[in-house]
N, C-alpha and C positions, 0 to 999 in steps of 0.2 A: 707681428710675427705674417711672415707670406710663405707659403706652401710652392714649390715648382719643382720638377723634375728632373731629372738627366736619364743622359745614356751612358747604360751600364753595360758592357761587354763581360762573361763570368765565363772562366773557362779549366776543365780539369787540367789540374797541375800533371798528372802521369801521361794524360794525352792532348797535347796544347790543340790537335788540332779538330777536337770536340769542341765549341764555344757558341755563345750566344747575346745578343744584344739583345735586351730588352731595357721601355721605359719604365724608371723606379721614382716615388717620389723619396725627394731629399729631407734628409731629418738631421738636423743637426744636432741636436740635444739623444737623440740617441747611439749607443755605444758600437752597436755591431751594427752589420748590413744586414737585411733580409732575404733570402730569394728564395721560391718557390719550391717545393724538396720536389715535384714534381720535374719541374724542369730541370736539377739538379741528379734525380735519375736517370734520366735523356741522355746526363751531358757524362753520366759513369762514377760521377763523385758520390762517394761513400760517408757516413758522419764521420764523426773518429770521437767525439763524445756527447754530454745533453750536461745540460744548464739551464737554472730555475731564475727567470723575469717575473717583474713584478709587475701587472700594463698600469696605465693610466687612472686605471677604472680602481684600482687595491687588487684584482684578482693578482694567484699567481699560477703562475703556467708553467710548465718542462716543454724545450724545442733543443732539438740534434744541432751542431756545431761541426760544420766540415770545414777544408782547408781549401780552398783556390785559389784564381788566379785573375786579377785583374782592373782592367783597363779603364780608367774613368779621365775627363780632361787633360787628359798630358800625363796623367799617373798610367804609369803600370804599373802592377807588383804581387806580392800575393798578401792572401789575407784571410780570415776566417768569419765564416758566414753562416750566420744562423737559417737552418732551415724550416720556411714558412710552412705554414701547414694553409688547408683554402680558406679559411676564413682569418688569416692576418695580409698585411700589405706588403708589396718589395720594394723595399725601403734600402738607401742607401745613407749608411749610419756614414759620422766621424772617422773611425777606424779605417776607412778605402780612402 
């Protein structure tokens, strides 16, 4: 298994002029992309629900999710991302 990164552009669906390009790790096993909650707050993105996740270490954590638009490798479209907390990595999951 190799680790690599990608450029992800994320923006607020209600304010498309607010966007940011970020370097993220690519995790083909992740169901969701994870983007820093502070970065998303800066774009005016608001969470819409919470979800429970099990970490690779077996811990249970709860995180908020929010709708955004993304662009990566020629793909542009809507996505639901996890609002990553300070100790979480920003990750591109397979749904993006």
